[in-house]
Structures are given as structure tokens and as C-alpha cells.
N, CA, C and O atoms as CSV, one atom per row, in Angstrom:
chain,resi,resn,atom,element,x,y,z
A,1,UNK,N,N,17.092,-15.680,26.217
A,1,UNK,CA,C,16.108,-14.620,26.171
A,1,UNK,C,C,14.693,-15.191,26.153
A,1,UNK,O,O,13.786,-14.644,26.781
A,2,UNK,N,N,14.513,-16.287,25.433
A,2,UNK,CA,C,13.192,-16.902,25.377
A,2,UNK,C,C,12.806,-17.433,26.750
A,2,UNK,O,O,11.681,-17.226,27.204
A,3,UNK,N,N,13.735,-18.117,27.412
A,3,UNK,CA,C,13.452,-18.648,28.749
A,3,UNK,C,C,13.124,-17.517,29.721
A,3,UNK,O,O,12.246,-17.661,30.572
A,4,UNK,N,N,13.823,-16.402,29.594
A,4,UNK,CA,C,13.558,-15.251,30.458
A,4,UNK,C,C,12.154,-14.705,30.213
A,4,UNK,O,O,11.440,-14.376,31.160
A,5,UNK,N,N,11.762,-14.609,28.954
A,5,UNK,CA,C,10.429,-14.106,28.626
A,5,UNK,C,C,9.337,-15.058,29.116
A,5,UNK,O,O,8.272,-14.616,29.548
A,6,UNK,N,N,9.600,-16.354,29.049
A,6,UNK,CA,C,8.623,-17.326,29.534
A,6,UNK,C,C,8.514,-17.252,31.052
A,6,UNK,O,O,7.421,-17.393,31.599
A,7,UNK,N,N,9.623,-17.036,31.731
A,7,UNK,CA,C,9.639,-17.011,33.192
A,7,UNK,C,C,9.151,-15.686,33.774
A,7,UNK,O,O,8.760,-15.643,34.940
A,8,UNK,N,N,9.165,-14.620,33.004
A,8,UNK,CA,C,8.815,-13.282,33.492
A,8,UNK,C,C,7.482,-13.242,34.251
A,8,UNK,O,O,7.439,-12.654,35.331
A,9,UNK,N,N,6.402,-13.832,33.748
A,9,UNK,CA,C,5.142,-13.772,34.482
A,9,UNK,C,C,5.185,-14.481,35.843
A,9,UNK,O,O,4.321,-14.244,36.688
A,10,UNK,N,N,6.163,-15.331,36.058
A,10,UNK,CA,C,6.255,-16.063,37.325
A,10,UNK,C,C,6.912,-15.251,38.433
A,10,UNK,O,O,6.899,-15.676,39.588
A,11,UNK,N,N,7.482,-14.102,38.115
A,11,UNK,CA,C,8.184,-13.313,39.126
A,11,UNK,C,C,7.310,-12.935,40.309
A,11,UNK,O,O,7.786,-12.917,41.444
A,12,UNK,N,N,6.061,-12.637,40.071
A,12,UNK,CA,C,5.162,-12.254,41.153
A,12,UNK,C,C,4.410,-13.418,41.767
A,12,UNK,O,O,3.553,-13.220,42.628
A,13,UNK,N,N,4.721,-14.625,41.335
A,13,UNK,CA,C,4.011,-15.811,41.816
A,13,UNK,C,C,4.411,-16.129,43.239
A,13,UNK,O,O,5.597,-16.182,43.565
A,14,UNK,N,N,3.429,-16.339,44.075
A,14,UNK,CA,C,3.679,-16.684,45.468
A,14,UNK,C,C,3.536,-18.178,45.716
A,14,UNK,O,O,4.071,-18.707,46.690
A,15,UNK,N,N,2.811,-18.855,44.830
A,15,UNK,CA,C,2.574,-20.277,45.048
A,15,UNK,C,C,2.368,-20.979,43.711
A,15,UNK,O,O,1.696,-20.454,42.823
A,16,UNK,N,N,2.937,-22.145,43.574
A,16,UNK,CA,C,2.786,-22.952,42.368
A,16,UNK,C,C,2.253,-24.316,42.781
A,16,UNK,O,O,2.792,-24.954,43.686
A,17,UNK,N,N,1.203,-24.753,42.121
A,17,UNK,CA,C,0.654,-26.083,42.364
A,17,UNK,C,C,0.920,-26.939,41.139
A,17,UNK,O,O,0.490,-26.606,40.035
A,18,UNK,N,N,1.624,-28.033,41.335
A,18,UNK,CA,C,1.930,-28.947,40.250
A,18,UNK,C,C,1.043,-30.176,40.372
A,18,UNK,O,O,0.911,-30.755,41.451
A,19,UNK,N,N,0.445,-30.563,39.272
A,19,UNK,CA,C,-0.378,-31.763,39.231
A,19,UNK,C,C,0.335,-32.751,38.326
A,19,UNK,O,O,0.604,-32.453,37.163
A,20,UNK,N,N,0.635,-33.911,38.854
A,20,UNK,CA,C,1.374,-34.905,38.082
A,20,UNK,C,C,0.557,-36.180,37.955
A,20,UNK,O,O,-0.196,-36.556,38.854
A,21,UNK,N,N,0.723,-36.811,36.847
A,21,UNK,CA,C,0.098,-38.097,36.633
A,21,UNK,C,C,1.101,-39.028,35.986
A,21,UNK,O,O,2.068,-38.574,35.375
A,22,UNK,N,N,0.885,-40.292,36.110
A,22,UNK,CA,C,1.807,-41.240,35.494
A,22,UNK,C,C,3.067,-41.401,36.294
A,22,UNK,O,O,3.066,-41.271,37.518
A,23,UNK,N,N,4.157,-41.689,35.587
A,23,UNK,CA,C,5.422,-41.933,36.265
A,23,UNK,C,C,6.357,-40.748,36.085
A,23,UNK,O,O,6.044,-39.800,35.364
A,24,UNK,N,N,7.483,-40.807,36.734
A,24,UNK,CA,C,8.478,-39.748,36.605
A,24,UNK,C,C,8.570,-38.915,37.856
A,24,UNK,O,O,8.033,-39.272,38.905
A,25,UNK,N,N,9.262,-37.793,37.731
A,25,UNK,CA,C,9.464,-36.900,38.868
A,25,UNK,C,C,8.138,-36.345,39.371
A,25,UNK,O,O,7.174,-36.216,38.616
A,26,UNK,N,N,8.107,-36.021,40.661
A,26,UNK,CA,C,6.947,-35.359,41.250
A,26,UNK,C,C,7.438,-34.173,42.070
A,26,UNK,O,O,8.612,-34.088,42.430
A,27,UNK,N,N,6.534,-33.279,42.351
A,27,UNK,CA,C,6.863,-32.125,43.173
A,27,UNK,C,C,7.781,-31.145,42.481
A,27,UNK,O,O,7.786,-31.028,41.256
A,28,UNK,N,N,8.564,-30.438,43.291
A,28,UNK,CA,C,9.405,-29.364,42.775
A,28,UNK,C,C,10.483,-29.890,41.826
A,28,UNK,O,O,10.956,-29.143,40.969
A,29,UNK,N,N,10.876,-31.142,41.957
A,29,UNK,CA,C,11.891,-31.690,41.052
A,29,UNK,C,C,11.379,-31.794,39.620
A,29,UNK,O,O,12.167,-31.951,38.688
A,30,UNK,N,N,10.071,-31.707,39.442
A,30,UNK,CA,C,9.467,-31.777,38.110
A,30,UNK,C,C,9.512,-30.420,37.393
A,30,UNK,O,O,9.456,-30.372,36.164
A,31,UNK,N,N,9.610,-29.339,38.138
A,31,UNK,CA,C,9.517,-27.997,37.580
A,31,UNK,C,C,10.557,-27.694,36.495
A,31,UNK,O,O,10.177,-27.160,35.453
A,32,UNK,N,N,11.840,-28.001,36.678
A,32,UNK,CA,C,12.798,-27.701,35.596
A,32,UNK,C,C,12.447,-28.398,34.281
A,32,UNK,O,O,12.601,-27.811,33.210
A,33,UNK,N,N,11.983,-29.626,34.354
A,33,UNK,CA,C,11.583,-30.336,33.148
A,33,UNK,C,C,10.384,-29.702,32.479
A,33,UNK,O,O,10.314,-29.640,31.252
A,34,UNK,N,N,9.434,-29.229,33.281
A,34,UNK,CA,C,8.245,-28.565,32.736
A,34,UNK,C,C,8.634,-27.267,32.033
A,34,UNK,O,O,8.123,-26.965,30.955
A,35,UNK,N,N,9.537,-26.503,32.641
A,35,UNK,CA,C,9.992,-25.249,32.033
A,35,UNK,C,C,10.721,-25.539,30.727
A,35,UNK,O,O,10.498,-24.859,29.725
A,36,UNK,N,N,11.588,-26.545,30.733
A,36,UNK,CA,C,12.299,-26.922,29.517
A,36,UNK,C,C,11.326,-27.343,28.424
A,36,UNK,O,O,11.532,-27.027,27.252
A,37,UNK,N,N,10.279,-28.047,28.797
A,37,UNK,CA,C,9.266,-28.472,27.830
A,37,UNK,C,C,8.576,-27.267,27.190
A,37,UNK,O,O,8.356,-27.247,25.979
A,38,UNK,N,N,8.236,-26.266,27.999
A,38,UNK,CA,C,7.589,-25.056,27.474
A,38,UNK,C,C,8.524,-24.324,26.522
A,38,UNK,O,O,8.115,-23.918,25.435
A,39,UNK,N,N,9.783,-24.155,26.930
A,39,UNK,CA,C,10.749,-23.440,26.096
A,39,UNK,C,C,10.988,-24.195,24.789
A,39,UNK,O,O,11.159,-23.578,23.737
A,40,UNK,N,N,11.001,-25.521,24.852
A,40,UNK,CA,C,11.213,-26.329,23.655
A,40,UNK,C,C,10.052,-26.210,22.677
A,40,UNK,O,O,10.263,-26.188,21.465
A,41,UNK,N,N,8.842,-26.134,23.187
A,41,UNK,CA,C,7.655,-26.050,22.337
A,41,UNK,C,C,7.357,-24.631,21.855
A,41,UNK,O,O,6.603,-24.455,20.898
A,42,UNK,N,N,7.925,-23.638,22.489
A,42,UNK,CA,C,7.593,-22.244,22.205
A,42,UNK,C,C,7.840,-21.819,20.762
A,42,UNK,O,O,6.965,-21.174,20.184
A,43,UNK,N,N,8.981,-22.140,20.139
A,43,UNK,CA,C,9.183,-21.691,18.753
A,43,UNK,C,C,8.091,-22.167,17.796
A,43,UNK,O,O,7.629,-21.395,16.955
A,44,UNK,N,N,7.678,-23.411,17.912
A,44,UNK,CA,C,6.628,-23.927,17.034
A,44,UNK,C,C,5.297,-23.243,17.316
A,44,UNK,O,O,4.530,-22.977,16.390
A,45,UNK,N,N,5.017,-22.957,18.579
A,45,UNK,CA,C,3.768,-22.280,18.935
A,45,UNK,C,C,3.747,-20.859,18.397
A,45,UNK,O,O,2.731,-20.410,17.867
A,46,UNK,N,N,4.865,-20.146,18.531
A,46,UNK,CA,C,4.944,-18.771,18.016
A,46,UNK,C,C,4.753,-18.771,16.504
A,46,UNK,O,O,4.035,-17.928,15.966
A,47,UNK,N,N,5.396,-19.715,15.818
A,47,UNK,CA,C,5.261,-19.773,14.368
A,47,UNK,C,C,3.830,-20.104,13.954
A,47,UNK,O,O,3.311,-19.534,12.995
A,48,UNK,N,N,3.195,-21.022,14.674
A,48,UNK,CA,C,1.813,-21.381,14.348
A,48,UNK,C,C,0.864,-20.199,14.545
A,48,UNK,O,O,-0.086,-20.030,13.781
A,49,UNK,N,N,1.118,-19.389,15.560
A,49,UNK,CA,C,0.243,-18.261,15.864
A,49,UNK,C,C,0.518,-17.029,15.015
A,49,UNK,O,O,-0.401,-16.277,14.690
A,50,UNK,N,N,1.789,-16.819,14.652
A,50,UNK,CA,C,2.162,-15.570,13.973
A,50,UNK,C,C,2.653,-15.754,12.546
A,50,UNK,O,O,2.669,-14.801,11.767
A,51,UNK,N,N,3.052,-16.968,12.198
A,51,UNK,CA,C,3.644,-17.194,10.896
A,51,UNK,C,C,5.116,-16.801,10.844
A,51,UNK,O,O,5.741,-16.894,9.788
A,52,UNK,N,N,5.673,-16.366,11.965
A,52,UNK,CA,C,7.069,-15.956,12.043
A,52,UNK,C,C,7.871,-17.073,12.699
A,52,UNK,O,O,7.536,-17.532,13.790
A,53,UNK,N,N,8.930,-17.503,12.024
A,53,UNK,CA,C,9.809,-18.520,12.583
A,53,UNK,C,C,10.857,-17.831,13.450
A,53,UNK,O,O,11.684,-17.076,12.939
A,54,UNK,N,N,10.828,-18.086,14.756
A,54,UNK,CA,C,11.790,-17.433,15.645
A,54,UNK,C,C,13.200,-17.939,15.399
A,54,UNK,O,O,14.164,-17.276,15.782
A,55,UNK,N,N,13.343,-19.090,14.774
A,55,UNK,CA,C,14.678,-19.580,14.448
A,55,UNK,C,C,15.260,-18.868,13.238
A,55,UNK,O,O,16.463,-18.950,12.992
A,56,UNK,N,N,14.418,-18.167,12.477
A,56,UNK,CA,C,14.880,-17.445,11.300
A,56,UNK,C,C,15.013,-15.946,11.534
A,56,UNK,O,O,15.566,-15.242,10.688
A,57,UNK,N,N,14.519,-15.441,12.664
A,57,UNK,CA,C,14.589,-14.009,12.968
A,57,UNK,C,C,15.980,-13.693,13.495
A,57,UNK,O,O,16.463,-14.349,14.418
A,58,UNK,N,N,16.615,-12.703,12.915
A,58,UNK,CA,C,17.941,-12.286,13.370
A,58,UNK,C,C,17.831,-11.651,14.744
A,58,UNK,O,O,16.815,-11.031,15.057
A,59,UNK,N,N,18.877,-11.797,15.582
A,59,UNK,CA,C,18.843,-11.216,16.935
A,59,UNK,C,C,18.612,-9.710,16.961
A,59,UNK,O,O,18.046,-9.198,17.926
A,60,UNK,N,N,19.034,-8.989,15.930
A,60,UNK,CA,C,18.860,-7.541,15.921
A,60,UNK,C,C,17.496,-7.120,15.366
A,60,UNK,O,O,17.205,-5.928,15.269
A,61,UNK,N,N,16.671,-8.088,15.006
A,61,UNK,CA,C,15.327,-7.801,14.488
A,61,UNK,C,C,14.357,-7.751,15.648
A,61,UNK,O,O,14.396,-8.620,16.519
A,62,UNK,N,N,13.488,-6.756,15.680
A,62,UNK,CA,C,12.563,-6.602,16.800
A,62,UNK,C,C,11.141,-6.960,16.368
A,62,UNK,O,O,10.193,-6.229,16.655
A,63,UNK,N,N,11.005,-8.085,15.681
A,63,UNK,CA,C,9.698,-8.519,15.215
A,63,UNK,C,C,8.815,-8.942,16.370
A,63,UNK,O,O,7.634,-8.596,16.411
A,64,UNK,N,N,9.377,-9.689,17.310
A,64,UNK,CA,C,8.584,-10.243,18.404
A,64,UNK,C,C,8.780,-9.541,19.733
A,64,UNK,O,O,7.840,-9.417,20.518
A,65,UNK,N,N,10.011,-9.074,19.992
A,65,UNK,CA,C,10.289,-8.529,21.301
A,65,UNK,C,C,10.681,-7.061,21.251
A,65,UNK,O,O,11.608,-6.655,21.952
A,66,UNK,N,N,10.020,-6.274,20.462
A,66,UNK,CA,C,10.412,-4.873,20.383
A,66,UNK,C,C,9.248,-4.029,20.386
A,66,UNK,O,O,9.373,-2.806,20.325
């Protein structure tokens, strides 16, 4: 659900420009790793901004997505 919410704004995207530096994957092969990085960092960012730990919110609670 979190990955879906993060990806939602990209549905209308017609073009993505990736800027890479250093070593590692480049181009479109880098995109899955970037998305995973965002999803991994999201719980800490939400908690820092709201004080709500998404790992502690029960699935039936609509604190963030309701």
C-alpha cells in the first residue's frame, strides 16, 4: 500500500529524467532501486513529520490514509 501511494503521482508522468553520479546502475535500470530507497525511507520521514509511527498503526486505523 505504501509503494502504491508513493507511485500514484507518477501515473500521469510522460517522461522521467534520471541524473546519476558515481558508480552503479545508470538509466532505467536504476529506477527500481530508487523507488525501493524512497519506500524504505518513507516510514521514518512520516514519523519525523507527523509524530506517527506507520509501523505501529494498525491496518484498520485510518490515521494516514483515510
